[in-house]
C-alpha positions in Angstrom: 14.2 -52.2 -28.0 16.3 -49.2 -26.9 18.9 -47.8 -29.3 17.0 -49.1 -32.3 18.4 -46.7 -34.9 21.0 -48.9 -36.5 18.6 -51.8 -36.9 15.9 -49.7 -38.3 18.0 -48.0 -40.9 19.5 -51.3 -42.0 16.0 -52.8 -42.3 14.9 -49.7 -44.2 17.5 -50.3 -46.9 16.5 -53.9 -47.2 12.8 -53.6 -47.2 11.9 -50.2 -48.7 11.2 -51.7 -52.0 8.9 -54.5 -50.6 5.3 -55.0 -51.8 2.4 -52.8 -51.0 1.5 -52.6 -47.3 -1.9 -52.5 -45.7 -1.2 -48.8 -44.9 -1.5 -48.1 -48.7 -5.2 -48.9 -48.3 -5.7 -46.6 -45.3 -6.6 -43.0 -45.5 -4.9 -42.1 -42.2 -5.8 -38.5 -42.1 -9.5 -39.2 -42.8 -9.5 -42.0 -40.2 -8.1 -39.7 -37.5 -10.6 -37.0 -38.4 -13.4 -39.5 -37.9 -11.8 -40.8 -34.7 -11.9 -37.4 -33.1 -15.6 -37.7 -32.6 -15.8 -41.3 -31.6 -16.2 -42.9 -28.2 -13.5 -45.1 -26.7 -15.9 -48.1 -27.2 -16.3 -47.3 -30.9 -12.6 -46.9 -31.3 -11.9 -50.2 -29.5 -14.1 -52.0 -32.1 -12.2 -50.4 -34.9 -8.9 -51.2 -33.2 -9.9 -54.9 -32.9 -10.5 -54.9 -36.6 -7.1 -53.4 -37.4 -5.2 -55.9 -35.3 -7.3 -58.8 -36.7 -6.1 -57.6 -40.2 -2.5 -58.0 -39.0 -1.6 -54.5 -37.7 0.2 -53.7 -34.5 0.9 -50.3 -32.9 4.6 -49.6 -32.9 5.2 -46.5 -30.9 8.4 -44.7 -30.1 8.9 -42.5 -27.1 11.6 -40.3 -25.5 10.2 -40.9 -22.0 10.5 -44.4 -20.6 7.3 -44.1 -18.5 5.5 -44.7 -21.8 6.4 -48.4 -21.6 4.3 -48.8 -18.5 1.5 -46.8 -20.2 1.5 -49.3 -23.0 1.2 -52.2 -20.6 -1.6 -50.5 -18.7 -3.4 -49.8 -22.0 -3.3 -53.4 -23.2 -4.6 -54.5 -19.8 -7.5 -52.1 -20.2 -8.2 -53.3 -23.7 -7.3 -57.0 -23.5 -8.0 -57.9 -27.2 -5.1 -55.6 -28.0 -2.7 -57.5 -25.8 0.7 -58.0 -27.4 -0.2 -55.6 -30.2 1.3 -52.4 -28.7 5.1 -52.5 -29.1 7.2 -49.9 -27.3 10.7 -48.6 -28.3 12.6 -45.9 -26.4 14.7 -43.5 -28.4 17.0 -40.8 -27.2 15.9 -37.2 -27.7 18.8 -36.3 -30.0 18.0 -39.3 -32.4 14.2 -38.9 -32.5 13.6 -37.0 -35.6 16.4 -38.6 -37.6 14.9 -42.0 -36.9 11.4 -40.9 -37.8 12.4 -39.1 -40.9 14.3 -42.1 -42.2 11.6 -44.7 -41.5 8.1 -43.2 -41.8 6.9 -43.8 -45.4 10.0 -45.9 -46.2 8.2 -49.3 -46.1 10.4 -50.6 -43.4 8.7 -53.2 -41.2 7.8 -52.2 -37.7 8.5 -48.5 -38.2 6.6 -46.0 -36.0 2.8 -45.8 -36.1 2.9 -43.0 -33.6 5.5 -41.2 -31.5 5.8 -39.4 -28.2 8.3 -36.7 -28.7 9.6 -33.4 -27.2 10.9 -30.2 -28.8 7.8 -28.8 -30.4 9.8 -26.6 -32.8 11.5 -29.6 -34.5 8.2 -31.6 -34.4 6.5 -28.9 -36.4 9.4 -28.4 -38.8 10.4 -32.0 -39.5 7.2 -34.0 -39.0 4.0 -32.0 -39.2 5.1 -29.5 -41.9 6.5 -32.3 -44.0 3.4 -34.4 -43.6 5.2 -37.3 -42.0 3.0 -37.3 -38.9 -0.5 -36.0 -38.2 -2.0 -34.3 -35.2 -5.0 -35.9 -33.5 -7.0 -34.7 -30.6 -10.3 -36.2 -29.3 -13.4 -34.0 -29.0 -14.2 -35.6 -25.6 -11.3 -33.7 -23.9 -11.6 -30.3 -25.6 -13.2 -28.8 -22.5 -10.5 -29.9 -20.1 -7.3 -29.4 -22.1 -6.3 -25.9 -23.1 -6.5 -25.2 -26.8 -2.8 -24.5 -27.1 -2.1 -28.1 -26.0 -4.5 -29.8 -28.4 -2.9 -29.9 -31.8 -0.4 -31.4 -31.6 -1.7 -33.2 -28.5 0.4 -32.8 -25.3 0.1 -36.0 -23.3 2.4 -34.9 -20.5 4.5 -32.1 -19.2 7.9 -32.7 -17.6 9.9 -30.3 -15.5 13.5 -29.8 -14.6 14.1 -28.2 -11.2 16.9 -26.8 -9.1 17.7 -29.6 -6.6 20.7 -29.6 -4.2 22.5 -31.8 -1.7 21.5 -30.5 1.7 24.1 -32.4 3.9 25.8 -29.1 4.7 22.6 -27.2 5.3 20.5 -24.9 3.1 22.2 -23.2 0.2 19.7 -20.3 0.6 19.1 -20.0 -3.1 16.5 -17.2 -3.4 17.5 -15.5 -6.7 18.8 -17.0 -9.9 21.5 -14.3 -10.2 23.2 -15.9 -7.3 24.2 -18.7 -9.6 26.3 -16.3 -11.7 28.6 -15.5 -8.8 32.2 -16.9 -8.6 31.5 -19.1 -5.6 29.2 -21.3 -7.7 31.9 -22.2 -10.2 31.9 -26.0 -10.7 29.2 -26.5 -8.1 26.1 -26.2 -10.4 25.4 -29.3 -12.6 23.6 -29.1 -15.9 23.6 -31.3 -19.0 25.4 -29.8 -22.0 22.6 -27.8 -23.7 24.2 -28.4 -27.1 23.4 -32.1 -26.7 20.0 -31.8 -25.0 17.3 -30.0 -26.9 15.1 -29.2 -23.9 18.0 -27.5 -22.1 18.9 -25.4 -25.2 15.2 -24.5 -25.6 15.1 -23.4 -21.9 18.0 -21.0 -22.4 16.6 -19.7 -25.7 13.3 -18.9 -24.0 15.1 -16.8 -21.4 15.9 -14.4 -24.3 12.2 -13.8 -25.0 10.8 -10.4 -24.0 8.7 -11.8 -21.1 11.7 -13.5 -19.6 14.1 -10.6 -20.2 11.7 -8.5 -18.2 11.6 -11.0 -15.4 15.4 -11.4 -15.4 15.8 -7.7 -15.1 13.4 -7.6 -12.1 15.3 -10.4 -10.5 18.6 -8.6 -11.2 17.3 -5.4 -9.5 16.1 -7.3 -6.5 19.5 -9.0 -6.1 21.9 -6.2 -6.9 19.8 -3.2 -5.8 20.0 -1.4 -9.1 18.6 -1.6 -12.7 20.4 -3.8 -15.2 22.5 -1.5 -17.3 25.2 -3.6 -19.1 24.1 -2.9 -22.7 27.6 -2.3 -23.9 28.6 -5.9 -23.2 25.3 -7.9 -23.5 22.2 -7.7 -25.7 20.0 -7.9 -22.6 20.0 -9.2 -19.0 19.2 -12.8 -20.0 22.3 -13.0 -22.3 24.4 -11.9 -19.3 22.8 -14.5 -17.0 23.3 -17.2 -19.6 27.0 -16.3 -20.1 27.8 -16.2 -16.4 25.7 -19.2 -15.5 27.3 -21.4 -18.2 30.7 -20.3 -17.0 29.9 -21.9 -13.6 28.3 -25.1 -14.9 29.9 -28.5 -14.3 29.1 -30.8 -17.2 30.3 -34.0 -15.5 27.0 -35.8 -15.9 25.6 -36.7 -19.3 22.3 -38.2 -18.0 19.7 -36.8 -15.6 19.5 -40.1 -13.7 23.3 -40.0 -13.1 23.1 -36.4 -12.1 20.4 -37.1 -9.5 22.3 -40.0 -8.0 25.6 -38.2 -8.1 24.4 -35.1 -6.4 22.5 -37.1 -3.8 25.7 -39.1 -2.9 28.2 -36.3 -3.5 29.3 -33.1 -1.7 27.0 -31.0 0.3 26.0 -27.8 -1.4 26.2 -29.1 -4.9 23.2 -28.0 -7.1 21.7 -29.5 -10.2 19.1 -28.4 -12.7 17.7 -31.7 -13.9 14.5 -33.7 -14.6 12.5 -33.8 -11.3 11.1 -37.3 -12.1 14.7 -38.7 -12.0 14.5 -38.6 -8.2 12.9 -42.0 -8.4 16.3 -43.3 -9.6 18.1 -42.2 -6.4 18.8 -44.9 -3.8 16.5 -44.7 -0.9 19.4 -44.2 1.5 20.4 -41.0 -0.3 17.0 -39.6 -1.2 16.9 -37.5 2.0 20.1 -35.7 1.0 18.2 -33.9 -1.8 16.1 -30.7 -1.4 14.0 -29.2 -4.2 14.7 -25.5 -3.9 11.1 -24.5 -4.8 9.7 -26.5 -1.9 12.0 -24.6 0.4 11.4 -21.1 -0.8 10.4 -19.1 -3.9 13.2 -18.2 -6.3 13.2 -14.8 -7.9 13.5 -15.4 -11.6 12.6 -19.1 -11.9 12.9 -22.5 -10.2 13.5 -24.5 -13.3 11.8 -25.1 -16.6 9.0 -27.3 -18.1 8.6 -28.9 -21.5 5.9 -30.8 -23.4 5.7 -34.3 -24.7 3.6 -34.5 -27.8 1.7 -37.4 -29.5 1.5 -37.5 -33.3 0.5 -40.3 -35.7 2.6 -41.5 -38.6 1.2 -40.9 -42.1 1.6 -44.6 -43.1 0.2 -46.3 -40.0 -1.9 -49.4 -40.5 -3.8 -48.7 -37.3 -5.0 -45.1 -37.0 -7.9 -46.0 -34.8 -5.7 -47.9 -32.4 -3.4 -44.9 -32.2 -6.3 -42.6 -31.5 -7.6 -44.9 -28.8 -4.1 -45.0 -27.2 -3.9 -41.2 -27.3 -7.3 -40.9 -25.7 -6.1 -43.3 -23.0 -3.0 -41.2 -22.3 -5.1 -38.0 -22.0 -7.7 -39.6 -19.7 -7.9 -40.3 -16.0 -7.5 -44.0 -16.5 -4.4 -43.8 -18.5 -2.6 -40.9 -17.0 -3.6 -41.4 -13.3 -4.0 -45.1 -13.1 -1.9 -47.5 -11.1 1.9 -47.0 -11.6 1.1 -44.4 -14.2 2.8 -41.1 -15.1 0.8 -39.3 -12.4 2.2 -41.6 -9.7 5.7 -40.1 -10.1 7.0 -36.6 -9.3 7.6 -34.4 -12.3 4.9 -35.5 -14.7 1.8 -33.5 -15.3 -1.3 -34.0 -17.4 -2.6 -31.4 -19.9 -6.0 -32.6 -18.7 -6.9 -30.0 -16.0 -9.2 -32.4 -14.2 -6.3 -34.6 -13.2 -4.5 -33.5 -10.0 -1.3 -34.9 -8.5 -1.7 -37.4 -5.7 -1.6 -35.7 -2.2 1.0 -38.1 -0.9 3.6 -37.0 -3.4 6.0 -34.2 -2.7 4.8 -32.3 -5.8 2.1 -30.0 -6.9 -0.3 -29.7 -9.8 0.6 -28.2 -13.2 -1.1 -24.9 -12.1 1.3 -24.5 -9.2 4.3 -24.3 -11.5 2.7 -21.9 -14.0 4.5 -18.8 -12.6 7.6 -20.5 -11.3 9.1 -22.2 -14.3 10.3 -21.3 -17.8 7.8 -22.8 -20.3 8.5 -23.7 -24.0 7.1 -21.6 -26.8 7.8 -23.5 -30.0 7.2 -20.5 -32.2 9.7 -18.3 -30.4 12.3 -21.1 -30.3 11.9 -21.7 -34.1 12.4 -18.0 -34.8 15.4 -17.4 -32.6 17.1 -20.8 -32.4 20.1 -20.2 -34.7 21.3 -16.9 -33.2 20.9 -18.0 -29.5 22.3 -21.5 -30.1 25.5 -19.9 -31.5 25.8 -17.7 -28.5 25.4 -20.6 -26.1 27.5 -23.1 -28.0 30.7 -21.1 -27.8 30.2 -20.7 -24.1 29.7 -24.4 -23.2 32.7 -25.7 -21.4 34.6 -22.5 -21.9 
């Protein structure tokens, strides 16, 4: 099902003028509002009615772990077996696909989607009425209000991770990565092709992070940052010099994790933590997560949200609601072979902790160590900071 865009767009042209679908008879927004106060048992009864009428839940996701979540969900609700269809889409294609298919009448378009980049989700989906937010009342006491609408089903982090075969790199301050000796030795995906990476850099220009970057600068150099004639603030200087050192060899986080693990000692990557599961067991010991070795002044990486929203023309709003409930709950998020069984995934549900046997910590551990997304700030500052970054990539 991966790389579905060409098929969907062709199907859209062929079927957009087809007859009235079942979704025409469904008030999706009203159904979701009702579903918020229902129990899972009540939702299951409604979901069974929807699939009996011919509906199936087609959901698109930018994270592949969602495929296992769908399988687990159908096992938990066996009368929905075979009725939850997963398709993985690349981050850069997500909103183009959804904009061109939701409401088009195309068969098997998305009923719901798990997406990242909250600023674009708000702009292209929610503000345009193409998808709706849904959040169940049963979890309002264990999920922070800021993560409820739209619902955050998981957080994902990217961390500084290095090849330790030549010993420790002794990274204790992010300003070290702007020094000439790091040229070509720090790996990062091109931020102009990876929205979470560009959002991370944009967030560094926010007042909170400028202050923290100035504090880290003073700690490292022994003097206040005072380079106003050349840079707007300390974060712009860090971005400029960091990007000048970046090696863009790898275009996927999985390849970066494997390449650094099997490559030269001392090489460092800033990539998705969960991709360590892709590294060959023989090479896994070659990698050290910097934060687990020592605190880094400034930050140890960044974290972003994965949101769940429901398409305006779905034929199965109650099934979508039940699936979102499942993802937010202990059974769905922390069940066997679930998101929680891997490093680098964290639930917005504060009652769910990471398993003790994993080399990882709960979401709360990372709260003062990582750069977090603020969709509103990114929306307001995207254009100016993007331009600043784009001319520096690969230069």
